[in-house]
C-alpha positions in Angstrom: 9.0 28.1 -81.8 5.6 29.0 -83.1 2.9 31.5 -82.1 -0.7 30.6 -81.1 -3.8 32.7 -81.9 -3.0 35.1 -79.0 0.5 35.8 -80.4 2.3 34.1 -77.6 5.3 32.1 -78.6 5.2 28.5 -77.6 7.9 25.9 -77.9 8.0 23.3 -80.7 6.2 20.1 -79.9 8.5 17.6 -78.2 8.1 14.1 -79.7 9.9 11.0 -78.5 9.9 8.2 -81.1 10.9 4.8 -79.8 12.6 2.2 -82.1 13.6 -0.8 -79.9 16.3 -2.0 -82.4 20.0 -1.5 -82.7 21.2 1.4 -84.8 24.2 1.0 -87.2 25.2 0.3 -90.8 23.7 -3.2 -90.7 20.3 -2.1 -89.4 17.2 -2.9 -91.4 14.6 -0.8 -93.0 12.7 0.0 -89.8 15.8 1.8 -88.3 16.6 3.5 -91.6 13.1 4.7 -92.0 13.3 6.6 -88.7 16.8 7.9 -89.4 15.4 9.5 -92.5 12.3 10.7 -90.8 14.5 12.4 -88.2 16.5 14.0 -90.9 13.3 15.1 -92.6 12.1 16.7 -89.4 14.9 19.2 -89.5 12.8 21.2 -92.0 10.2 21.9 -89.3 12.2 23.4 -86.5 9.3 25.7 -85.5 6.8 22.9 -85.3 8.5 19.8 -83.8 11.5 18.8 -81.7 12.1 15.1 -82.4 14.2 12.7 -80.5 14.4 9.1 -81.9 15.5 6.6 -79.3 17.2 3.4 -80.5 19.4 0.7 -79.1 23.2 1.0 -79.1 26.3 -0.6 -77.7 26.8 2.5 -75.6 24.8 5.6 -74.9 25.3 8.1 -77.7 23.6 11.2 -79.1 23.7 12.0 -82.8 22.5 15.5 -83.6 20.9 15.8 -87.0 19.7 19.4 -86.6 18.9 21.8 -83.8 15.4 20.1 -83.5 16.2 16.5 -84.4 18.5 13.9 -83.0 19.0 10.1 -82.5 19.8 8.9 -79.0 21.1 5.4 -78.6 20.6 3.7 -75.2 22.2 0.4 -74.1 19.6 -2.3 -73.7 18.9 -3.7 -70.3 18.3 -7.3 -71.4 18.9 -7.7 -75.1 17.9 -10.9 -76.9 21.4 -10.9 -78.3 22.6 -12.3 -75.0 20.9 -15.6 -75.8 23.0 -17.7 -78.2 20.0 -19.7 -79.5 18.5 -16.4 -80.8 21.6 -15.4 -82.8 19.7 -15.9 -86.1 17.0 -13.4 -85.2 17.0 -10.5 -87.7 16.8 -7.7 -85.1 17.3 -8.0 -81.4 15.0 -6.3 -78.9 15.2 -5.5 -75.2 13.3 -8.0 -73.0 13.4 -5.9 -69.8 10.0 -4.9 -68.3 11.1 -1.3 -68.3 14.1 0.8 -69.4 14.9 3.2 -66.6 17.0 5.6 -68.7 14.3 5.9 -71.4 11.6 6.3 -68.7 13.4 9.3 -67.2 13.8 10.8 -70.7 10.1 10.5 -71.6 9.1 12.8 -68.8 10.0 15.8 -71.1 8.1 14.5 -74.1 4.7 15.9 -75.2 3.9 12.9 -77.3 5.3 9.4 -77.2 5.4 7.5 -80.5 6.0 3.7 -80.3 7.0 1.4 -83.2 6.8 -1.9 -81.5 4.3 -3.4 -79.0 6.3 -6.0 -77.1 9.8 -5.1 -76.0 11.1 -2.8 -73.3 10.6 0.5 -75.1 6.8 -0.2 -75.6 6.4 -1.3 -72.0 8.2 1.8 -70.8 6.1 4.0 -73.1 2.9 2.7 -71.7 4.1 3.2 -68.1 5.3 6.8 -68.9 2.1 7.7 -70.7 0.1 6.5 -67.7 2.2 8.3 -65.1 3.1 11.4 -66.9 -0.3 12.0 -68.7 1.1 11.6 -72.2 -0.6 10.5 -75.4 0.7 7.4 -77.2 0.9 7.2 -81.0 1.8 3.9 -82.6 3.0 3.0 -86.1 3.2 -0.3 -87.9 6.5 -1.1 -89.6 6.7 -4.9 -90.1 4.7 -8.1 -89.9 5.8 -8.9 -86.4 3.5 -11.9 -86.1 5.0 -13.6 -89.2 8.5 -13.0 -88.0 7.7 -14.5 -84.6 6.2 -17.6 -86.2 9.3 -18.1 -88.4 12.0 -17.4 -85.9 10.4 -19.4 -83.1 10.2 -22.3 -85.5 13.9 -21.9 -86.2 14.6 -21.8 -82.4 12.8 -25.1 -82.0 14.8 -26.7 -84.7 18.1 -25.5 -83.1 17.1 -26.5 -79.6 15.1 -29.7 -80.1 16.2 -30.7 -83.6 14.1 -32.3 -86.3 13.5 -35.5 -84.4 10.3 -36.6 -82.5 10.5 -33.8 -79.9 11.0 -31.0 -82.4 8.2 -32.3 -84.6 5.9 -32.6 -81.6 6.7 -29.0 -80.6 6.0 -27.7 -84.1 3.3 -30.0 -85.4 1.3 -31.4 -82.4 1.7 -28.6 -79.9 2.0 -25.9 -82.6 4.2 -23.7 -80.5 5.2 -21.3 -83.2 1.6 -20.6 -84.0 0.7 -20.2 -80.4 3.5 -17.8 -79.8 2.5 -15.9 -82.9 -1.1 -15.7 -81.6 0.2 -14.4 -78.3 2.2 -11.7 -80.0 -0.9 -10.7 -82.1 -2.8 -10.3 -78.8 0.0 -8.2 -77.3 0.0 -5.9 -80.4 -3.8 -5.5 -80.1 -3.6 -4.6 -76.4 -0.9 -2.1 -77.1 -2.8 -0.5 -80.0 -5.8 -0.3 -77.8 -3.8 1.8 -75.3 -2.9 4.3 -78.0 -4.6 7.5 -79.0 -3.7 7.2 -82.7 -2.5 4.4 -85.0 -0.5 4.9 -88.1 -0.7 1.9 -90.4 1.4 0.9 -93.4 -0.1 1.1 -96.9 -1.3 -2.5 -96.9 -5.0 -3.4 -96.6 -4.5 -6.1 -94.0 -3.9 -3.6 -91.3 -7.6 -2.9 -91.2 -8.2 -5.3 -88.3 -5.9 -3.3 -86.0 -7.4 -0.1 -87.2 -10.8 -1.2 -85.9 -9.5 -1.3 -82.4 -9.6 2.5 -82.1 -12.6 4.8 -82.6 -13.2 6.2 -86.1 -10.8 9.0 -87.1 -8.0 7.6 -84.9 -6.2 5.8 -87.7 -4.1 7.3 -90.5 -1.6 5.9 -93.1 2.1 6.4 -92.6 3.7 6.4 -96.0 7.3 5.6 -96.8 9.3 8.4 -98.3 12.1 8.0 -100.8 15.1 10.2 -101.6 14.4 10.9 -105.3 17.8 12.6 -105.9 20.0 9.9 -104.4 18.0 7.0 -106.0 17.9 8.0 -109.6 18.6 6.3 -113.0 21.5 8.7 -113.6 23.5 6.6 -111.0 23.9 3.8 -113.4 27.6 2.7 -113.6 28.3 -0.9 -114.6 32.0 -0.1 -115.1 32.2 1.2 -111.6 30.5 -1.9 -110.2 33.0 -4.0 -112.0 35.9 -2.1 -110.6 34.5 -1.8 -107.1 32.9 -5.3 -106.6 34.0 -7.4 -109.6 30.5 -7.6 -110.9 30.8 -8.5 -114.6 29.5 -5.8 -116.9 28.7 -8.0 -119.9 25.5 -9.7 -118.6 22.2 -8.7 -117.1 22.2 -8.0 -113.4 19.5 -9.0 -110.9 19.6 -7.1 -107.7 18.3 -7.9 -104.2 18.6 -5.7 -101.0 17.7 -6.6 -97.5 18.5 -9.2 -94.8 19.7 -12.4 -96.5 17.4 -14.8 -94.6 14.4 -17.1 -95.0 11.7 -14.5 -94.2 12.9 -12.4 -97.1 12.8 -15.5 -99.2 16.1 -14.8 -100.7 16.5 -18.4 -101.7 13.5 -18.0 -104.0 15.6 -15.5 -106.0 18.7 -17.7 -105.9 16.8 -20.8 -107.1 15.0 -18.8 -109.8 18.4 -17.5 -111.0 19.8 -21.0 -110.9 16.9 -22.2 -113.1 17.6 -19.4 -115.7 21.4 -20.1 -115.7 20.7 -23.8 -116.3 18.7 -22.8 -119.3 21.6 -20.9 -120.7 20.4 -17.4 -119.8 23.4 -15.2 -119.0 22.9 -13.2 -115.8 24.6 -12.2 -112.6 23.0 -11.6 -109.1 24.0 -8.9 -106.7 22.8 -9.3 -103.1 23.2 -6.3 -100.8 22.8 -7.1 -97.1 23.9 -9.8 -94.7 22.3 -12.7 -93.0 22.4 -16.5 -92.4 21.4 -17.5 -95.9 24.5 -16.0 -97.5 26.5 -19.4 -97.6 23.5 -21.2 -99.2 23.2 -18.4 -101.9 26.9 -18.6 -102.6 26.9 -22.4 -102.8 23.9 -22.4 -105.3 25.1 -19.6 -107.6 28.8 -19.8 -107.3 30.6 -17.3 -109.6 27.2 -15.9 -110.8 26.5 -14.1 -107.5 28.2 -11.2 -105.7 27.4 -10.9 -102.0 28.0 -7.2 -101.3 27.3 -7.3 -97.6 26.3 -4.1 -96.0 26.8 -1.2 -98.4 26.3 2.6 -97.8 23.3 4.2 -99.4 25.4 6.0 -102.0 26.7 2.6 -103.3 23.4 0.9 -103.0 22.0 3.6 -105.3 24.6 2.7 -107.9 23.7 -1.0 -107.6 20.0 -0.3 -108.2 20.5 1.9 -111.2 23.0 -0.4 -112.7 20.8 -3.5 -112.6 18.2 -4.8 -115.1 15.8 -6.2 -112.5 15.1 -5.9 -108.7 13.8 -9.2 -107.4 12.2 -9.1 -103.9 10.1 -12.2 -103.0 9.6 -11.3 -99.4 6.0 -11.7 -98.0 6.6 -10.4 -94.5 7.2 -6.7 -95.4 4.6 -4.1 -94.6 6.8 -1.3 -95.9 9.9 -2.3 -97.9 11.9 0.9 -98.4 14.1 -1.0 -100.9 11.3 -1.5 -103.4 10.6 2.3 -103.6 14.3 3.0 -103.8 14.6 0.5 -106.7 11.7 2.0 -108.5 13.1 5.5 -108.0 16.3 4.2 -109.6 14.4 3.3 -112.8 14.4 -0.4 -112.1 11.6 -2.9 -112.9 10.7 -4.6 -109.6 9.4 -8.1 -109.2 7.6 -8.4 -105.9 5.0 -10.7 -104.1 1.5 -9.4 -103.8 1.3 -10.3 -100.1 4.5 -8.4 -99.4 5.3 -5.1 -101.0 2.8 -5.5 -103.9 1.0 -2.3 -102.8 4.0 -0.4 -104.1 3.1 -1.5 -107.6 0.3 0.7 -108.9 -0.5 -1.4 -111.9 0.8 -5.0 -112.4 2.8 -5.2 -115.6 3.1 -1.4 -116.0 5.2 0.0 -113.2 6.3 -3.3 -111.7 5.4 -7.0 -111.8 3.6 -9.1 -109.2 4.6 -12.7 -108.9 1.7 -14.5 -107.1 3.4 -17.9 -106.6 6.0 -18.8 -104.0 7.6 -21.3 -106.4 11.0 -20.3 -107.7 9.9 -21.5 -111.2 7.3 -18.7 -111.3 9.9 -16.1 -110.4 12.3 -17.6 -113.0 9.5 -17.3 -115.7 8.7 -13.7 -114.7 12.4 -12.6 -114.6 13.3 -14.5 -117.8 10.4 -12.9 -119.7 11.6 -9.4 -118.8 15.3 -10.2 -119.5 14.2 -11.4 -123.0 12.2 -8.3 -123.7 14.4 -5.1 -123.4 11.6 -2.8 -124.7 9.1 -4.0 -122.1 11.7 -3.7 -119.4 12.5 -0.2 -120.4 8.8 0.8 -120.4 8.3 -0.6 -116.9 11.5 1.2 -115.8 10.2 4.5 -117.1 6.8 4.0 -115.5 8.4 3.0 -112.2 10.4 6.3 -112.0 7.3 8.3 -113.1 5.3 6.7 -110.3 7.9 7.8 -107.8 8.2 11.3 -109.2 4.4 12.0 -109.3 2.9 9.9 -106.5 5.4 9.2 -103.8 6.5 11.7 -101.1 10.0 12.4 -99.9 10.8 12.0 -96.2 10.2 15.7 -95.3 6.7 15.4 -96.9 6.0 12.3 -94.8 6.9 14.3 -91.7 4.8 17.3 -92.7 1.7 15.4 -94.0 1.6 12.1 -92.2 3.2 12.6 -88.8 3.0 16.2 -87.7 -0.9 16.4 -87.9 -1.2 13.3 -85.7 1.4 14.4 -83.2 -0.2 17.8 -82.9 -3.7 16.3 -82.5 -2.5 14.0 -79.8 -0.8 16.8 -77.9 -3.8 19.2 -78.2 -6.4 16.8 -76.9 -7.4 17.3 -73.3 -5.5 14.8 -71.2 -7.7 12.6 -69.1 -6.8 9.3 -67.5 -9.5 7.4 -69.3 -8.0 8.6 -72.6 -4.3 8.2 -71.8 -4.9 4.8 -70.4 -8.1 3.6 -72.0 -10.5 1.1 -70.5 -10.9 -0.3 -74.0 -11.1 -4.1 -73.8 -7.8 -4.3 -75.8 -5.9 -2.1 -73.4 -3.1 -3.7 -71.5 -3.6 -2.6 -68.0 -1.2 -5.1 -66.6 1.8 -3.3 -67.8 
């Protein structure tokens, strides 16, 4: 509760945040981001009452505080039902509307979407239109790049690499066409929103231009600076828990073990260094379809950790010599900030999470080439120079301590002002459901 200028007590702002992905230990950074934001909201009980809706195998409510909870809803038509989509990183709900979610949104003051295509986004647009609610949208991943990649994989699985598959990919350019269609859907959804929260990458500017000036802000990613800390280093513990040898440098990776994350770039770079006689070991936290290929290439020099809890991941980060993350599809990779908070030099691609490196070569290293040889050279140079590695590690931790928010600060500084502005604006049909050319009036 809070009081307005007249002294009257008014209820906390009711916000529904929609994450059309399945919750659970194996969930990716998008889900984990909102789990942490929901926990961070518990510090602001007088200002906001936050419900984060996610997918689940069954309906479940997980209370985090009196004013914050996660509600899991069963999907109506999950992409997981289709066997040819089983390699997709995260499954969405293809239904045109989710009835249970629609009913729940009636009580929300503000509806916050995090995808533009699946059932939750469609339901949000319908609810905003019928209930007179404002939509806020935030960007969390490069959806267009993911669509292009995974649809290419689907073509390979369904049509193979023969004449039909090549025709679908090369002549008809179906992956590119579907990606372009997804880009259009995202633009239409953003055009139907009152506010847009972008990631920290400069290439979100095009979407920001869809809304009037002053309607776009940056949604930063927080980091738990106490959990992810250099003091967690424990090579003996990793040896006992996972069999990771303690007598050689450790290269760490965390995330889905698949092609979009370019985990094989790391594996091939490590193989190059091993073949040169550089002693090292690789620890891969996460799961995904590239795990067998990584294991086959690196053999006894890699430990596939699978899904590990955050407390153990913190030990992996702090105990490694380098964090290598070649992904170029990330808009906000939580793992890079966690690794830096752990005092770990990070090697990242400029097109991916490069914006989390403030100065190349000082608090992290940008590797501009996609070739494994370039990643091998960058990693090898740092492994051979402990003093430089230590300096980068110190600068990385300093950057987190001085310039990066924790999750409660993200709620207070990035989210609450936007939610409050959206709720306070006079609700008019033309604002809730804009006649902007990008607005999706067909939903």
